[in-house]
N, C-alpha and C positions, 0 to 999 in steps of 0.2 A: 206370302210370307217375306217381311222386311230382311233386308239382308243384315248379318250378322258381321259386325267389325271387328275383326281380332287379328293379334301378331303373330297368328299361328304358321299361315302359309309361310311369311319372311323365314321363321323359324328354322320351318322344316328346310328350308333353302339354307340358312343360315349353319345347320348342324354339317352337313357335308361339306360347305367349305370353309368351317374350322376343322372339321377332320383333316382335309388337305392341308392345312395350315399347321397343325400338329404332328402329322406325319412327315413334312419337312423338318421341324424343329427336333423330331427323336430320330432323326437317320442312323446315329449311332449307337442308339438301343432298339437292336431290333427286334427283338421279344414285343415291347412295348408298344413300338412302331405297328407290328401287325396287328394288335388289339384294336388298333382304334378305329379300325375300319368296320367288325361286325359291331362294335358296341354304338358309332353312330349310325351304323345302317339300324339297328334296332330302336335308336331314339327316334330316326327319322320316321320308320314306320309307325313309332307308336303316334308321332305328333298328326301325321297323314289323318290316322285312324281316328284319331280325337275328333276331328272334322265332321266323319261322317255320317252319325244320327242327323245333324242338321240338313247335310246335304239330300239323304235318303228320305228325309222328310219334306224334301222340295223347296230346301232353301240353300243359302250361300251364304261363303265366308270372304270377307272381303277387306282389303287395306290399299290403301291409295296412300305414296309415299309422297308423290311431287309431280307438277306438270311441266312437261319438256316444250310444248307447244299449246295454242289453244285447241282443245280437243282430245289432246294426248298427252295420258298422264302414262308414269311409272306406278304399275298398280297391281295388285293381285286377286284372285276371286278363284276361291274353291267352288266349283259346280261340278254338276253329274259328269258332263265329260272329264273333265280335270282329274275328279277321284278316281276315275278309271283307271287311267294313266300313271297316275301317281301312287297308287293303292300296289299296283303292279311291279311299277319300278323300284320302290322302296321295301318291298318284302322280298323281290328276288336280289337285292342288293344284300341283305343278310345272309343267305346264303351264297351267293356271288362271294362275297367276303371270305368266307371260311375254305370254298374252294380253292378260290386265287393263293391263299394263303399255301396250303396243300401243294398245288399245282409250281409254283414259284421256288419253292422251298425245296422240292424234288428233283426239279429239273436245275438247281443252282443259277437261277436265271440273274443277268448284270441288272443294277440300276432300278431296283425292287422299291426302295423309296420314290425316285420317279414314278415308276409305275403306279404306284397304291395312291400318291398324290393326286395323278390325273383321274384315277378310276374314279375317287370322289369328287373331283370337283364334276366329272362327269353326270354324276346322278344329281351334284346340285342343278345344274343346267336343264335336265330333263324334268326335274321336279318344279324349278321354275318357270320352265316353259308351261308345263301342265297346271299350273296356277296361272300364269298369264291374262290378265283381265283385258286387255287390247292387242293389236298385231302390234305394235311396237314393243312391248314387253314380250312378246314371243319370240321375236326375231332377234330381240338382243339375245335369250335366252340359245336360241336356234344357233347364229354363229358363234357362241362360246361352247356349246357344245363341239361343233364343228372343231374348233382350235386346239380344246384341251384333247380331243381323242386322236390328233395327228401327232403326236410324242407316243401314242398308246400302238399306231398303226406303225409305225417307225421304230419299234422297240428295238429289234434285232442289229438294226443298225448295218444291214449289209445291203449288196446291192439290189436283193428281190425286195427288200422293206423300202428302199429307196423308191423303188420304179411305184409300187402298190401306194406306199403315202401320196406319192406325187399325184398320181391320179384320185386319189382320195379327195384330196385338196382343191385339185383344179374342178373336180365334178361341182364338190358340194359349195366351194367358194364362188367357182365360178358362176355358177348359177344364181344363187343368193344376188352376187354383184351385178347382176344382167337383169335379169328377170325380175328377181324379189324385189330390188330397189325400183324399179318401174312400177311394178303391181302396188306398191305401196304408196307411191307419188300419185300415181292415177285414184286410188282410192281416197287416199286425203284429198286432193282435189275438188273430186265428184261429191265427196258426204261429208268433209269438213272435220272429218272422226275416225278413229282408227279403231275406235269399241266395239268390242261385240255384242250383239245385239239379238235378241230371242226373235227369230225370224228373218234375219240378215239386214246388215248394216244398209247394204246396197239395194234390198228392195225397195226401200222407197225414196232413193235419188231419183233426180232424173238426169238418165244419160242414155245415150243410142246403144243399141242392143248388141252392136258391133262391137263398141267402144269396151263395154259389159265383156263380153267374149274372153276379147284380147287380157282384159284384165285376169280372167277365169284360168285360161291357159297359163299365163304368166305363174300364177300362183302355183297351177299344178305342175309346171315345170322347175320353177324357181326351188321350189320344196323337193328339193331333189334327193333327200332320203327317203322319200315312199319309195322312190326305185322304179317308176313305173317308167319303161323303156319310151324312147330310149337313154334315158337320165340312172340306168342301172349299171354301167359298168365298174363304178366304182366300188361297190358290193363286194362281187369274188376277187378285186383286185385288193381289196383289205385282207386276204385270209390269210397274207404274210404274218400277222399279228398273233400274239401267243393267244393260245384256246380261250385263257378269260377274257379277251378282249372282244375277240370273236363274238364270245356268247354275250357279251355287252354291246355290241355293233347290231347282231342280227337278231337278237330275241329283246331287249328290255330299253338302251336308252336309244339309240341313235336311228335305228329303223321306225321305231314307235313315236319320235320324235316326228319324222316324216310325214307318217299316215296319219299322226293325230292332229299335223298343220292343217292337211288336205281336206279333213272333217270339218276341224274348225272354220277353215273356207267357206263349205258346204254349208254347215248349219248355222253361221251366225255371221258370214260377211255376205254371203249372197243368200242365204234362207232356201230352202228346200223346192218352194213355189218358185223364186225367180229361176233357179236352176233349170226346174220343168220345164217352166216359160219359154227360157232360151234354146230350150233344146239342146242344152247342155250336158245332162244326166245321159241320155242314151249313147251321145257320141262318146263321153268319157267313159263308159261300161263297156262299149267296144273296144276302146285303145286299152283298157284293163286286162281285157277276157283275153286281148291279142296275148298280152304281158303274161297271163295266168299259162298259157298253152306251152306259150314258146319256152319260156323260164323252165318250165317240167320235163320239157324235151331237152332242154341243155343240161338238165341234172341229172337227167337219164344216160347221158353220155359222158359224165364224169366221174373215173374211178376214185381220186384224189376224193375222201371219207368230206372235209372241210369243204371243198368245192362243189360237190354234191349240196351241201346242206347249205351250202350262200346261193345257188340258183334254188334250191329251194323256198329259199327266203324270199326270194323276188316275186317269184309265184305267188308267196302264201301273202304277202301284201297286200297285193291288189284282191285278193280278197275281202278284205278290208273295206278300200276305197270303192268296192264293185257293191258292196251294202249301201253305204251312204249313198251312191248315186242311182241306185234303183230307185231312190225316193217314196218307196213304199215302210209305213213302220214296220212290219216283221222283217224286210231285207235290211232296214236299219240295224234292229235291231241284231241281227247277227253280224252284221260289220264292227260292229261296238261290242261283242261279246267276243270276237275273234280276236281282238288285241291281245284279251288275256288267255285266251286257248292257246294262242300261238306262241306268247310270251313263255308259258309254262313248261309247254311242248319241246318249243324249237332251243329254249335253255337245256332242256334234257339232253336233246341231240348233242348240242358242240361240248358240254360237259363230259358225255361217254366220247365224244372223240379225242380230247384231251386224257381222259383216262386212258383209253389205249395207246396214246402216244408215251404218257407217262410210264406205262407197265411194260409198252416192248419197244417203243421207238417207231411204230407202224402211224403210216398214211393212208396208205392204197389199201381199198377195200380187196382188189384181187390178192394181197397178201395176208388178209385175217383170217383165212381159214382157221375154222376148230378153235379160235381165241375166245369165243364165249364160253368152252368148257375151262377158262381158266379165268376168266374175269365173267362169273353168272352174274351179279349185282348189275355190274356195266352194263350188258350186253341185255340182260332182262330187261332194265330202265329204257334202253334204246328200243326195245320191243314194243313195251307201253308206249312210249313216246311217237311212235312210229304207227302205232294205231291209231291216236289222237289226231295225228297230222290227214292220214285218211280221212277219218271221220267215223272210228267204229265206234258205237255204245260197249260202255257207259263212259267215255273219257268227254273230254271237253270241246273236242275239237269236233265230235258228233253234235252237241248242239248249237255252235255256231253255223254248222253249213245246215244242218236241220233248218235253222231260221231265214240261212242265205236262200234255200231250195224253196221253204215256203214263199219267202217272200219276191222271188221270180216269178213263181206261179199268181202273187197277188198281184205282181205289178204287170200280170199277161207277158211278159218275157219270156218266152220258152226257149229261146236261144242261148238265155242264160244259164238256165236250168241246167241245158246240153253243157255247157261248159265245165260246169261244177260237176257234174257228172265223169264226164271225160278228163278232166284235171285228178279227180280222186284216183279215177284208173290209173292214172300215170303216178301218181304218188305213191300207190300201192308198189307199181313195177320199179320205183328206185328206191322204196325202202325197204319193203320184205326182204329182197335178195340179199342186203347187209345182215339181217338177224339170221336167214338161213346158212349162207356162208360160215357166217361165226360159230354157231350152234353145230353144224352137219357137216360143214367142211374137212377134208380131210387135212389136217396139219402137218405139212413139212418140218422139217427139223429145226429145233428151235422154238417151234410155237409150242410145245408140249413144256418145255425149259420150268422149271420150278421159279425161275428169278421173275418170269410174267404173273406177277400177282397185283393184286387190288390194292391200292391206299388210301388207308381209313378217311383223312381229311378230303380226298378228294371224290369218294364212293359215296359217303355220306350223303353231301349236297344232291348229287344226281339222284340219288334213290327219293330224297324228300321233294322234288322238283317232279320227280314221275309221278309219286302220290297225289300232288297238287294238281296234276294232269288230270288222275283219276276223280278226286275229290269234285273239282269245280264241275264234272261233267255230272253228278248226280246231285249234287249242292248247287247249282248256280244262281241261286237267288239274290244274292248278294249283287253281283253284275247285271242281271236280269233288270234288279229296281234303279239301278242307276242309267241303264240302256233307256227304261221308259220313262226317266227325270229327264234325258237327253231328247226324248221326242215331244213329251209334255212342254 
């Protein structure tokens, strides 16, 4: 199918960018300012979805703006992989926008205009990356996302925020300025282009295996947002940010940009064939398996709920990379599906953590005994999302883990099937006790106070995302079709 030339990929990005500008202009009119985000989010989602019929049919939507260097354009292309990321990001921005309004207003947070403007710009960068037609455009939006999320991590402007945001920036910008730039330069030198190609840009390049291996690992660690150990420490450090930011960082824009970039490299820069030929798939699979298990153990030891969720994210992201580097069609499908499954479930869990904090001021799991009886919707949603992260049917997490397990068998790599099983047991070990303590723990003085109550504008979005976690498990067809488009 011939590409469809359209301005819609640019419009999707521009909507969020214009929303950020409008928010800044309306800083003295709080009600109007707060309405901008949900309206823009809905407009972006509708723009993204308008391209879905073309992509689902096996086509692409493209727009080339201008040439930077010979073989390097600033260009957009909506394809199957990009549509997965863009759909998830734009849909969850709608719910995150409402949640953020409720959260920020209830806690009377300062600098709300800056917060909402940076939040909107982050979504512009995420969707821009999703629709990037080449490595140059992708890295531009990748770097923009790092810069505009820095003020969100530093939002509270205290010592903890300074330390967390400094580590955040050093890891993300340091990795990109060293490993990522080196990988880009070497790719352009070898291939004479930075375009994404079906089958891999470097698959037809005449380059030594050793050089290609170096370039591959420069990409893997240069895209530090994927949080593959040892490039993971920025993610728990960023927990100093307000909970809506944590949800943005850990479920939607930032971490998904990282694994999305890694998948682009595997599928469209190297190609599945070359990754297998160089033996990079198995090597990466062992590395991310280590990340999956160790991060799960770290999560098990954390009493702070957001810290537990942060290490859970480090682990779950590596599921996505594992699916890609197993190189079997079924495993690749599982990895791609997990982008959406993890997003819907993890944003629910972070929303719940924020709801608990708004209602009670509690952060530590050990202090949450009995709180589920005061916050039944919140903790009910937490339980549903936990089941999805564990991989219990009929949730979204079951679908992705089923494909990953089947893919491990298909690839003849039973060791990675064992990793999936062990990690799921660890998931249960660190998620289920939270729900048990909340519903069946004996509340101490203050837990049963009538002042601990759910806030509608915070609670409704988290219930909606929990429902999405189940609906995707029952009706995964949209994302399965897109995953099939990536494989084809």
